[in-house]
C-alpha positions as CSV (number, residue, x, y, z in Angstrom):
1,M,0.0,0.0,0.0
2,A,1.6,3.3,-1.1
3,R,1.8,6.1,1.3
4,K,0.2,9.4,0.4
5,P,2.8,12.2,0.2
6,A,2.6,14.7,3.1
7,A,1.1,18.0,2.3
8,F,3.6,20.9,1.8
9,D,4.1,22.8,5.1
10,T,4.2,26.4,4.0
11,E,4.8,27.7,7.5
12,R,7.7,25.3,8.1
13,F,9.2,26.3,4.7
14,F,9.2,30.0,5.5
15,Q,10.4,29.4,9.1
16,A,13.4,27.5,7.6
17,L,14.3,30.6,5.5
18,G,13.9,32.8,8.6
19,D,17.2,32.2,10.2
20,S,20.6,33.6,9.3
21,T,22.5,30.4,10.0
22,R,20.2,28.4,7.7
23,L,20.5,31.1,5.0
24,R,24.2,30.9,5.2
25,L,24.0,27.1,4.9
26,L,21.8,27.3,1.9
27,N,24.1,29.8,0.3
28,L,27.1,27.4,0.7
29,M,25.0,24.5,-0.7
30,S,23.4,26.5,-3.5
31,D,25.2,24.8,-6.4
32,Q,26.9,21.8,-4.8
33,E,26.7,18.9,-2.4
34,I,28.9,19.6,0.6
35,C,30.2,17.6,3.5
36,V,29.1,18.9,6.9
37,C,32.7,19.3,8.0
38,Y,33.1,22.2,5.5
39,L,30.0,23.9,6.8
40,V,31.3,23.7,10.3
41,E,34.7,25.1,9.3
42,I,33.4,27.9,7.1
43,L,30.7,29.1,9.5
44,G,32.9,28.7,12.6
45,Q,30.0,27.1,14.5
46,P,29.9,23.9,16.6
47,Q,29.0,20.8,14.7
48,P,25.8,20.1,16.8
49,K,24.5,23.5,16.0
50,I,25.1,23.1,12.3
51,S,23.5,19.6,12.3
52,R,20.4,21.0,14.1
53,H,20.0,23.6,11.4
54,L,20.5,21.1,8.7
55,A,17.9,18.8,10.3
56,Y,15.5,21.7,10.3
57,L,16.1,22.4,6.6
58,R,15.6,18.6,5.9
59,S,12.3,18.6,7.8
60,A,11.2,21.6,5.7
61,G,12.0,19.6,2.5
62,I,14.7,22.0,1.3
63,V,17.8,19.9,2.0
64,A,18.6,16.2,1.5
65,A,21.4,14.2,3.1
66,R,23.6,11.4,1.9
67,R,26.0,9.3,4.0
68,D,29.4,8.2,2.6
69,G,31.2,6.2,5.2
70,K,31.7,8.6,8.1
71,W,31.0,11.7,6.0
72,M,27.5,13.3,5.7
73,H,26.9,15.3,2.5
74,Y,24.1,17.8,2.1
75,R,22.5,19.4,-0.9
76,I,19.5,21.5,-1.7
77,V,16.4,19.9,-3.2
78,M,13.8,22.0,-4.8
79,P,10.4,21.6,-3.2
80,Q,7.6,20.1,-5.3
81,H,5.4,23.1,-4.6
82,I,5.9,25.4,-7.5
83,G,5.6,28.6,-5.4
84,A,8.1,27.3,-2.8
85,S,10.6,26.4,-5.5
86,A,10.3,29.9,-7.0
87,V,10.8,31.5,-3.6
88,L,13.8,29.3,-2.9
89,R,15.4,30.0,-6.3
90,T,14.9,33.8,-5.8
91,T,16.3,33.6,-2.3
92,L,19.4,31.7,-3.5
93,A,20.0,34.3,-6.2
94,W,19.5,37.1,-3.6
95,L,21.9,35.5,-1.2
96,A,24.6,35.2,-3.9
97,E,24.6,39.0,-4.3
98,E,25.1,39.7,-0.5
99,K,28.6,40.6,0.6
100,P,28.6,38.4,3.7
101,M,27.4,35.5,1.7
102,Q,30.1,36.1,-0.9
103,A,32.6,36.1,1.9
104,D,31.4,32.7,3.0
105,R,31.7,31.4,-0.5
106,A,35.2,32.8,-0.8
107,R,36.2,31.0,2.5
108,L,34.7,27.8,1.1
109,A,36.7,28.2,-2.2
110,K,39.9,28.7,-0.2
111,A,39.2,25.6,2.0
112,C,38.5,23.5,-1.1
113,C,41.7,24.5,-2.8
114,A,43.8,23.7,0.3
115,P,41.8,21.5,2.7
116,S,45.0,20.2,4.3
117,K,45.5,23.7,5.8
118,F,42.4,23.2,7.9
119,V,42.8,20.5,10.6
120,A,39.1,19.6,10.6
121,L,39.1,19.1,6.8
122,R,42.0,16.6,6.6
123,G,40.7,13.6,4.6
124,A,37.3,15.2,4.0
125,P,35.8,14.8,0.5
126,L,35.6,17.9,-1.6
127,P,32.2,19.3,-2.3
128,A,30.7,17.6,-5.3
129,S,30.9,20.3,-8.0
130,V,34.0,22.0,-6.7
131,S,36.2,19.7,-8.8
132,A,36.4,22.5,-11.4
133,L,37.4,24.9,-8.6
134,A,40.1,22.5,-7.4
135,E,41.5,22.4,-10.9
136,C,41.9,26.2,-10.9
137,C,44.3,26.1,-8.0
138,T,47.9,25.9,-8.8
139,P,50.0,23.3,-7.1
140,K,51.6,26.1,-5.0
141,E,48.2,27.2,-3.7
142,A,47.2,23.6,-3.0
143,L,50.1,23.1,-0.6
């Protein structure tokens, strides 16, 4: 017997977008799947706090998770609700134009080019679509 999909929770969706930490997380995941360890490093917040916010985004239907060994990877999933997906796309575009969000992305790019410089990132997998970014780094920058 197939389960009926849950109705879209509009209030939960907007509450998920109503927190600065969650917006920063969405900004960092906007075009890639990313390991939670990078999110912790870039935002400078404790792992339990980041995980709590990611769980909230998951429960709102905005983020999906995937385990790969000991690593947890997160990515944005567009809601099935057409209005919610339009709001999320607009929000992500807006975040990309904000200076503090650009600074977070710059820190992520730096961490991806030289993860060995960050103790917490040693051995961590690179974000999924950052492979092109890693190629842009010269060997000198990657050391």
